[in-house]
C-alpha positions as CSV (number, residue, x, y, z in Angstrom):
1,M,15.0,1.7,25.2
2,V,13.8,-1.3,27.1
3,R,16.4,-3.0,29.3
4,N,14.0,-5.7,30.6
5,Q,10.8,-6.1,28.6
6,A,9.2,-8.5,31.0
7,N,9.6,-6.2,34.0
8,N,8.7,-2.9,32.3
9,R,11.8,-1.2,33.8
10,D,11.8,2.2,32.1
11,T,10.4,5.4,33.4
12,I,8.0,7.8,31.6
13,G,11.0,10.0,30.6
14,A,12.7,7.1,28.9
15,L,9.5,6.1,27.2
16,A,9.0,9.6,25.9
17,K,12.6,9.8,24.7
18,A,12.4,6.5,22.9
19,A,9.3,7.6,21.0
20,G,10.6,11.1,20.3
21,V,7.9,12.9,22.3
22,G,7.7,14.9,25.5
23,V,6.6,13.5,28.9
24,E,3.5,15.7,28.8
25,T,2.6,14.2,25.4
26,V,2.7,10.7,27.0
27,R,0.6,12.0,29.9
28,Y,-1.9,13.5,27.5
29,Y,-2.3,10.3,25.6
30,Q,-2.8,8.5,28.9
31,R,-5.6,10.9,29.9
32,R,-7.2,10.4,26.5
33,G,-7.1,6.6,27.0
34,L,-4.8,6.0,24.0
35,L,-1.9,4.7,26.1
36,P,-2.3,2.6,29.2
37,E,-0.9,3.9,32.5
38,P,0.9,1.1,34.3
39,A,0.3,0.5,38.0
40,R,2.6,2.2,40.4
41,P,4.0,-0.1,43.0
42,P,4.0,1.5,46.5
43,G,7.0,3.8,46.9
44,E,8.1,3.3,43.3
45,V,7.6,5.0,39.9
46,R,5.6,3.6,37.0
47,R,7.6,1.5,34.6
48,Y,7.0,1.1,30.9
49,G,8.0,-1.6,28.4
50,E,8.5,-2.2,24.7
51,A,4.7,-2.5,24.1
52,D,4.3,1.0,25.4
53,V,7.0,2.3,23.1
54,K,5.3,0.5,20.2
55,R,1.9,2.0,21.0
56,L,3.3,5.5,21.4
57,R,5.1,5.2,18.0
58,F,1.9,3.9,16.4
59,I,0.0,6.9,17.8
60,R,2.6,9.3,16.4
61,S,2.7,7.6,13.0
62,A,-1.1,7.6,12.7
63,Q,-1.1,11.3,13.6
64,A,1.5,12.0,10.9
65,A,-0.8,10.2,8.4
66,G,-3.5,12.7,9.4
67,F,-5.7,10.6,11.7
68,T,-7.3,12.4,14.6
69,L,-6.9,11.2,18.1
70,N,-10.5,9.9,18.1
71,E,-9.8,7.9,14.9
72,I,-6.5,6.6,16.4
73,D,-8.5,5.4,19.4
74,E,-10.9,3.6,17.1
75,L,-7.9,2.1,15.2
76,I,-6.5,0.8,18.4
77,A,-9.8,-0.8,19.3
78,L,-10.2,-2.2,15.8
79,D,-6.7,-3.8,16.1
80,A,-8.0,-5.7,19.2
81,S,-11.2,-6.8,17.4
82,D,-9.6,-7.5,14.0
83,D,-12.3,-5.5,12.2
84,R,-10.4,-5.0,9.0
85,A,-13.4,-3.6,7.1
86,R,-13.7,-0.6,9.4
87,A,-10.0,-0.1,9.5
88,R,-10.0,0.0,5.7
89,E,-13.0,2.5,5.8
90,L,-11.0,4.8,8.0
91,A,-7.9,4.6,5.8
92,Q,-9.9,5.2,2.7
93,A,-11.6,8.3,4.2
94,R,-8.1,9.5,5.2
95,V,-6.9,9.0,1.6
96,A,-9.8,10.9,0.3
97,S,-9.1,13.8,2.7
98,I,-5.5,13.8,1.6
99,D,-6.4,13.8,-2.0
100,E,-8.7,16.8,-1.4
101,K,-5.9,18.6,0.4
102,I,-3.5,17.8,-2.5
103,A,-6.0,19.3,-5.0
104,E,-6.3,22.5,-2.9
105,L,-2.5,22.8,-2.6
106,K,-2.1,22.3,-6.4
107,E,-4.6,25.0,-7.0
108,A,-2.8,27.4,-4.7
109,R,0.5,26.5,-6.3
110,D,-0.8,27.2,-9.8
111,A,-2.3,30.5,-8.7
112,L,0.9,31.6,-7.0
113,S,2.9,30.5,-10.0
114,G,0.8,32.5,-12.3
115,L,1.2,35.6,-10.1
116,A,5.0,35.1,-10.0
117,N,5.1,34.9,-13.8
118,A,2.9,38.0,-14.1
119,C,5.2,39.8,-11.7
120,A,8.3,38.8,-13.6
121,S,6.9,39.8,-17.0
122,G,5.6,43.3,-15.9
123,K,8.0,46.2,-15.6
124,R,5.7,48.9,-14.2
125,G,3.1,49.3,-11.6
126,P,2.4,47.3,-8.4
127,C,3.5,43.7,-8.4
128,P,0.5,41.4,-9.1
129,I,1.5,39.2,-6.1
130,L,1.2,42.1,-3.7
131,K,-2.0,43.3,-5.3
132,A,-3.6,39.8,-5.2
133,F,-3.1,39.6,-1.4
134,D,-4.2,43.2,-0.7
135,R,-8.0,42.8,-0.5
136,S,-8.7,46.0,1.4
Protein backbone atom coordinates (compact mmCIF):
# COMPACT_ATOMS: atom_id res chain seq x y z
CA MET A 1 0.00 0.00 0.00
CA VAL A 2 2.51 2.61 1.06
CA ARG A 3 4.91 3.67 -1.62
CA ASN A 4 6.73 6.19 0.53
CA GLN A 5 6.10 5.92 4.25
CA ALA A 6 7.83 9.15 5.17
CA ASN A 7 5.79 11.25 2.77
CA ASN A 8 2.35 9.69 3.35
CA ARG A 9 1.80 9.40 -0.37
CA ASP A 10 -1.42 7.39 -0.59
CA THR A 11 -4.94 8.70 -1.00
CA ILE A 12 -7.95 7.86 1.14
CA GLY A 13 -9.07 5.38 -1.52
CA ALA A 14 -5.76 3.53 -1.37
CA LEU A 15 -5.91 3.54 2.44
CA ALA A 16 -9.43 2.11 2.41
CA LYS A 17 -8.47 -0.56 -0.10
CA ALA A 18 -5.36 -1.58 1.85
CA ALA A 19 -7.46 -2.07 4.99
CA GLY A 20 -10.38 -3.74 3.20
CA VAL A 21 -12.95 -1.07 4.01
CA GLY A 22 -14.84 1.60 2.10
CA VAL A 23 -13.86 5.24 1.89
CA GLU A 24 -16.97 6.20 3.86
CA THR A 25 -15.85 3.89 6.68
CA VAL A 26 -12.52 5.73 6.82
CA ARG A 27 -14.34 9.07 6.92
CA TYR A 28 -16.67 7.82 9.64
CA TYR A 29 -13.74 6.72 11.80
CA GLN A 30 -12.16 10.12 11.24
CA ARG A 31 -15.35 11.89 12.36
CA ARG A 32 -15.41 9.66 15.47
CA GLY A 33 -11.80 10.63 16.21
CA LEU A 34 -10.50 7.07 15.86
CA LEU A 35 -8.35 7.82 12.85
CA PRO A 36 -6.45 11.07 12.40
CA GLU A 37 -7.16 13.15 9.33
CA PRO A 38 -3.90 14.32 7.75
CA ALA A 39 -3.48 17.93 6.74
CA ARG A 40 -4.38 18.84 3.19
CA PRO A 41 -1.69 20.88 1.49
CA PRO A 42 -3.17 23.74 -0.58
CA GLY A 43 -4.32 22.44 -3.95
CA GLU A 44 -3.57 18.80 -3.09
CA VAL A 45 -5.33 15.81 -1.54
CA ARG A 46 -4.73 14.34 1.88
CA ARG A 47 -2.09 11.60 1.96
CA TYR A 48 -1.97 8.59 4.24
CA GLY A 49 0.87 6.33 5.34
CA GLU A 50 1.53 2.94 6.87
CA ALA A 51 0.64 4.16 10.39
CA ASP A 52 -2.85 5.00 9.11
CA VAL A 53 -3.23 1.54 7.57
CA LYS A 54 -2.07 -0.02 10.83
CA ARG A 55 -4.56 2.03 12.87
CA LEU A 56 -7.41 1.21 10.50
CA ARG A 57 -6.62 -2.50 10.65
CA PHE A 58 -6.45 -2.29 14.44
CA ILE A 59 -9.91 -0.72 14.54
CA ARG A 60 -11.35 -3.42 12.27
CA SER A 61 -9.70 -6.23 14.24
CA ALA A 62 -10.95 -4.82 17.54
CA GLN A 63 -14.46 -4.57 16.09
CA ALA A 64 -14.24 -8.18 14.93
CA ALA A 65 -13.35 -9.11 18.51
CA GLY A 66 -16.57 -7.43 19.60
CA PHE A 67 -15.29 -4.14 20.99
CA THR A 68 -17.51 -1.11 20.51
CA LEU A 69 -16.13 2.00 18.85
CA ASN A 70 -16.10 3.74 22.25
CA GLU A 71 -14.06 0.89 23.70
CA ILE A 72 -11.73 0.99 20.70
CA ASP A 73 -11.24 4.70 21.26
CA GLU A 74 -10.32 3.93 24.86
CA LEU A 75 -7.94 1.15 23.76
CA ILE A 76 -6.19 3.56 21.42
CA ALA A 77 -5.81 6.07 24.25
CA LEU A 78 -4.59 3.32 26.57
CA ASP A 79 -1.94 2.34 24.05
CA ALA A 80 -0.55 5.86 24.26
CA SER A 81 -0.63 5.83 28.08
CA ASP A 82 0.58 2.25 28.50
CA ASP A 83 -2.25 1.52 31.00
CA ARG A 84 -2.09 -2.25 30.77
CA ALA A 85 -4.41 -2.80 33.74
CA ARG A 86 -7.30 -0.96 32.06
CA ALA A 87 -6.63 -2.66 28.72
CA ARG A 88 -6.75 -6.01 30.52
CA GLU A 89 -10.06 -5.01 32.19
CA LEU A 90 -11.59 -4.19 28.82
CA ALA A 91 -10.38 -7.48 27.35
CA GLN A 92 -11.67 -9.48 30.31
CA ALA A 93 -15.06 -7.80 30.05
CA ARG A 94 -15.12 -8.66 26.35
CA VAL A 95 -14.24 -12.31 27.13
CA ALA A 96 -17.07 -12.46 29.69
CA SER A 97 -19.49 -11.06 27.13
CA ILE A 98 -18.36 -13.59 24.52
CA ASP A 99 -18.71 -16.43 27.05
CA GLU A 100 -22.27 -15.27 27.77
CA LYS A 101 -23.07 -15.22 24.06
CA ILE A 102 -21.57 -18.71 23.62
CA ALA A 103 -23.79 -20.01 26.43
CA GLU A 104 -26.86 -18.46 24.76
CA LEU A 105 -25.92 -19.97 21.40
CA LYS A 106 -25.35 -23.41 22.95
CA GLU A 107 -28.76 -23.22 24.60
CA ALA A 108 -30.38 -22.26 21.30
CA ARG A 109 -28.49 -25.06 19.49
CA ASP A 110 -29.59 -27.64 22.05
CA ALA A 111 -33.22 -26.51 21.85
CA LEU A 112 -33.22 -26.59 18.06
CA SER A 113 -31.47 -29.96 18.02
CA GLY A 114 -34.16 -31.34 20.33
CA LEU A 115 -36.88 -29.99 18.05
CA ALA A 116 -35.19 -31.50 14.99
CA ASN A 117 -35.01 -34.90 16.71
CA ALA A 118 -38.67 -34.66 17.74
CA CYS A 119 -39.60 -33.77 14.18
CA ALA A 120 -37.65 -36.72 12.80
CA SER A 121 -39.15 -39.22 15.23
CA GLY A 122 -42.76 -38.18 14.74
CA LYS A 123 -44.78 -39.41 11.78
CA ARG A 124 -48.05 -37.55 12.28
CA GLY A 125 -49.27 -34.10 13.13
CA PRO A 126 -47.55 -30.77 12.79
CA CYS A 127 -43.79 -30.67 12.91
CA PRO A 128 -42.60 -29.67 16.41
CA ILE A 129 -40.19 -27.15 14.86
CA LEU A 130 -42.99 -25.25 13.16
CA LYS A 131 -45.20 -25.50 16.23
CA ALA A 132 -42.43 -24.18 18.51
CA PHE A 133 -42.02 -21.02 16.45
CA ASP A 134 -45.76 -20.43 15.96
CA ARG A 135 -46.62 -18.48 19.12
CA SER A 136 -49.88 -16.94 17.86
